[in-house]
N, C-alpha and C positions, 0 to 999 in steps of 0.2 A: 436573561437569554435572548441572542441576536442572531439567531441562527436557524435552520430548519431543525426540526424533530427528525431525527430518522429511528424507523420502527426498528430497521432490520441492518446487520453490517451490509453495506455497499458488497454488491459483486459487477466487476467491471472487467478493465483491460487498460494497461499504463505502457505507454512505448518505452522506457528507458532500459528494462533487461535486453532488448531486441536492437534497438536505435540509439540508445545513450540521447547523448545531447542533438545528435546527427538528423533528424527525423524532418522530410520534406511533404509537402502535399499530395504529390503523387503517392509518397509510401501511405502517408493518413489516409486517403481513399481506399487502396486495397486493402487495410487492414479493415476499415470501417465493413465494409462488402462481406467481409469474411466472418466479421463481427455480428453482422445480422444474420450469418446463416449458421453459425457453427454453436454460438454463444446465446445470443439475446433468446432463442426458445426455450431456456433454460434460467430465466429469471434474470440475468445479466444484463444491465442498463447502461453504466456508466464507461464511457470509451474517455478517457485521457491523453493528453500528451503530456509528456513530460519537458524538464530541462532547455534549455537552449533554442525556443522557437523565438526569440528575437535577435537571435546573432545572426551576421555574415560575415562571409570567408574571404580570403584574398584570391584562393583558387577553389572550382569548384569538385567536390568528389564523387568518387564511383564507388561501384559494390568492394572494391579491394582495400581501398586505402583511407581509411579516417582522417578528416581535417586536422590539421594543425593547428588547435587551438590558439595557439599563439598570435594568431592572423587576424581572432575573430575582432570583429566590429560589432556594438552592441546597439540596436536602433532603438532610440528614445522618440517622444514627442516632442511639441513645443514646451509641454510641463513636466518632463522629466519622468515621462513612465513609458517603462519599455511597450513596444507593441510590434506585431506580428513582421517579423522581415520578409518584406518583398520579395527576395529569392526565394526563401523556403517556400513562402506562403503567397504567391501573387493573386490569389483571391480573398488573404486576409482570413483572421477567425473566426467571424461570423456566417462567411462561407462554411467552414465546417462544423461550427453549430447549427446551421441550419438543414445539411444532411444530415446528423445525427436524431435532429427534432423531426423532422420528415419519415425516420423511420422507426420515431417512437422509442429512443433511447438518449439519454442527456451527457452532457459533454465536462469534460472536466481538462483542467489547466494547472500545471506547476508554475508554481510563485517563488521568487527568493524573497527572505526580509529584507527590508531597506530600500534603500534609493541606489540609483545606479552611479558609480564612479563617474561615469561619461556627463551625467545630469550637474553632478557637483560642480564638476572642470567649466561647465557654461553657466552655469547658475542661472538656471531654470526658474520662470517661476512656478510656485504652486497654484495649482487653478481656483479660483474665486476667493483669492487672499491678495493679502500686498505681500508676500512673503514667497522667497526664494531657497529654493536648496538650500543654500550656503545658510541657512537661517535654521533649519533645522536637522542639518546634516551633525553625525558625532564621527567623524575621519579616525578615532582612535578605536572603534569598535569594528573588527573588519571578520567575517567567514575564514576560518583556517583552511579552507578546501572550495574556495569558489573567490575569484579575485574579481568581481564584475560590481560589488557594492561595498557602500557602506551602511551602519547601524543609522535608524532614525530614533533623534531624544528626542521621546515621547511629553519631554515637560516642557518641549518648547513650541511656540506659537506657531502655527500652520503645521505643525505635525501629523495631527489628526486629518486634518483637511487633506494632506497629501494621501493617506492612505484612502481616504474618502473619493480620491479623485481615482485611484488606481481600481477600486472595486468598481466605481463607477464604468470606466473601459473598459472590464472585464465584463459588467451586467450586460452595455450595450454590444456584446461580441456572443452572447448567448450565454455563458459560462454557468455551468451549474451545480459542479463541484470544484472547489480549490482545493490543494495538495499546497499546505505551504511550508517553504523548507527554510532552515536552520533558523527555527524560532523557537524551539522547545526550550532553551534555556534564556529566553526574552521574554516574562510573562507580560510586560509592561506594551509589547508588541502583539504578543498576539491577542491583546485585550484592543488593541489599535485597528487589527484587521476584523476581530468579530465586530466591534463597534460599527467597522462600515458597511458591513454586510447588512447588519440593521438598516441601516438607513435606508440601502437601493431597495428600487419595488422588487429584483429579483431574487426568488428564493435561492439558497447559496449553502452547500452540505461544505465543512471545515474541516481538512483532515492535517494534522499536526505530523512533522519531520524534525530533521531523522529521530532515532532513538537512542542513540548509543548514550547519553547522559541524561535520558529523561528521570525527574527526580519526583520520587511520589508527595517529599512535603510543598509541592504545585499542585499536586493534585487537584485541590476545588478549584484552582484557575482554569485548570485544565479542561473540567467537568462544566464547570459554568459557561464556557466561553468557544467548545469546539465537540465537535462530534466523533470525531476515532483520533486516536493517540499513537503513532508509533513509540513501541517500547524497547525497539531490538536498531540497531545499524544496520547497514546497507546487508540483505540477504541473498548468499547466492546458492549455486548447486554444489555444495561443499558439505560434506558429515559436520564439520565445523559450527555452520551456520544453523542446521538441526538444533545441534547439542546447544548453542547457546539460545536457542527461542526458547528449549526448555527451561535455560536457565532465568530468563525475563520471564515468562510467563510465569512461574514461581514467584518471583517478587511483586506483581501484577494482579496474579488471579482474584483477592479479595476485594482490590478496588474498582476496576473496570466492572461496567455492567451497561444495561440498556440505556444510560444517560450518557457516557462515555465509552463507544467497542475499542478494547486493547486491540492496536493492530499490529500485528508481527512479519508485517513487511509484504512484499510482494512474492508469487508464485515463477519461480527462474525453471520453469518447464517448456519444452519444447525448443523453437529456434531462435536463440541468443545470439546478442551480439553481431547481427548478418551482416554489418557493414565491414567487415574488418576481417582478413586474410590472416593477420597478426596480430601481436596483442597490444592494445593500445600505451600499455603500462604506466596507465593512473585510474587507478581501480575510483577514485573520489570523483571525478566529474565525469566520464563517461561509459564505465562498466568495466567488468571484469573479464579479462581473458580475450579470445577470438572469436570468429564463427563457428559454431559448433550446435548439436543438439546436446541438450541440458545432462550435463556429469550424473545426474542422479543416477542407480539403479532404481529398479520398479518396487523393489521393499520399502528405499528411499525415498519414494516420491510419494507410496500410499503412507509412511510415516510423516511424511512433512505435510500434506494434506488431509489427515485426520488430526493433527497439530490443530490447523486453523480452524478444520469441522469445530473439534470440543473448545476450543478458546472462544468461538463467535469471532475470530477475526476477518474483517476484511478480507474478498478472494477477489486480489487483483491480477490477472491473469501479466507473465511478464514477457511470454515466449510472442514472437512475430507470427500472425494466425494465420497466413497463407502456407505455411512451412512446417509448422507444427503438426508432428504426427497423429493418428487419430488417438491412437492409447494414451496419448496425454490428456483429448477430449475428454476420451470416456472418465479418467478419474475426476477433473475435475466439474463433471457434470453428472456426476453421479447424483442419482434423485435420492438414497438414503444418507449418502454424505452434506448434501444440499439440506436436506432436513437439521440434522443435530444443526450446522453451523445458522441456518434460520432462525433455530430454536431462543437464539438473541442470549443464552446461558452460560456465560464463563464457565468452562470445567476447572475443577480443582484437582489439586495433588493428593487422590488418597493413598497411594504407597509408591515408596521410594528404598531404592537397594542397589546392590552395585550394579547388575545387570537387568532391573526391570525398572520403568516406572510406570505408574497406573493413574490414569487421570479418567474424573467421572466428571459427567453435564447432566443435571434432570432436567428430564422434560418441565418446561413453563407449568405451572398450578400442578403440576403433578409428580410428585416425586415418586411415586411408581414405577414410573417410564423413563427411559434415559438411554443414553450412551457410555458404553466404555471405552477405553483408551489400553490395553496393556501393550508399553511399546519394550524392544529390544534396544538396550543400551550398550550393545556387545558386536564383534564380528563374527561370532559364531554363533552358531544357531543353539536354545535354550529352551528348556523343557520346563515349567512353571506347572504347579497346582492350583486350581482356580476352586476358591470356596466362597460361601455369603460371607463370610467374617472378612476374606479380602476383601471381596469388591464393593465390601459395605450395602448389602443389600435387604440387611437385617436378621431376622431369626430364620426366613422362608430364602433359599435361592429356589429363582423360575426353573421350572422344569427344563426349561429351553432357552436358548437365547440366540440370537439371529447373527450370525459372521458375515460382517457385510463387503469385504473385501472377496471375502470366498465363496460369496452368494450361496452360504447352507445354512441349518440350523443345527447346531450343536445344545445335546440331553447331557443332562447333569443325572445319572440313573441315580448314584451313590451321595447324593448331596455336594459332587466335587466332581472334576475331571482335569485332567493333565494335560496339557499341549504344550506341543513343538514351536516356538516363533524363531523364523530366520535371523538369522544375522541382520542389525536395523531394520526390522522388519516391526509390522504392529499386527496386533489383532482387536479388529473395529467391531466390538458386541453393540447390537441394541435389544436392552430387556423392556 
């Protein structure tokens, strides 16, 4: 095992849902201050910058217009490694990580699998070796949604040393958490990144992305070499994304555990795509849609965050922290929800019908306690009768259970209770 052992699913913030690939130092520092006030007191600790931190553009951008990605120039050093853009981050990544560490939380960064195409064009040397970029590249191995890199051929001499040098640079920058993207389908490069982490003196969490083609056949590799595993494609504020999260959760419910946390992607609550008044037209690189508050209704938000709690998924807030309403923070910092999430037990599907799904997570080491989510999968209010048999609570239904989002106790006077659940809402119970 060549990475940090995570005791619980990570809690944090990631810049992608609100800034796409366009965040700069000023915006980072503003969100860092908000993170310290609004999330850190509740146990959130990972502050993560997503893609684009190494890119520069022909024109500076303002709040109303995203940059044309066609003008991107990717900044590399003499060893072919992406480094922080001086235009976006004039004080470098170490400056940001130092600010995080001073406040007592951890710094995360997004990386892409492979080697920059500009490094291959310049044929930069691989640090500490006699090899060069063109010796280790596989130019036929490309990412379908990011034109900035080629794959690394891990059978070539110098390939592992290249990843060692990349992780060495990030360690020097004070990175504690790495989100490695376009890597799920490439086990050999997962191993390369993980081995590089194991060689550096700085402990780092390794999170694998994206999840649209995560293959259960590669589970043992994922489990051995990483900490968290994305099992969904990008998730946004759409009912279809809640639906696909159920589907992917069902596939992975019996595999992921405390050795490898199942990741259902970030939380698209609050202020999203804040740099753009108009849709970017590019869902795969800079995000979906234009500047808005999350399109999720309150019932959808409750269903969304209850999914993440019961699945023991990492909770990485995606909304801009200075502009997000207090109501959204109330959901993601709810003490009962966080207790369920940090219990670390991946919930199981115990009932599946046309209009309802029921998921259950037992308290670690104590099956007589736990949490249950009864989810409406319909756009109309629905009634359901809850019994001990339906909730898989053995012969004796508890005399009462606590309804988390209603903040009240429900009693079962005759061993059953009929409840009405609103459209796309959830009854989140603690027993």
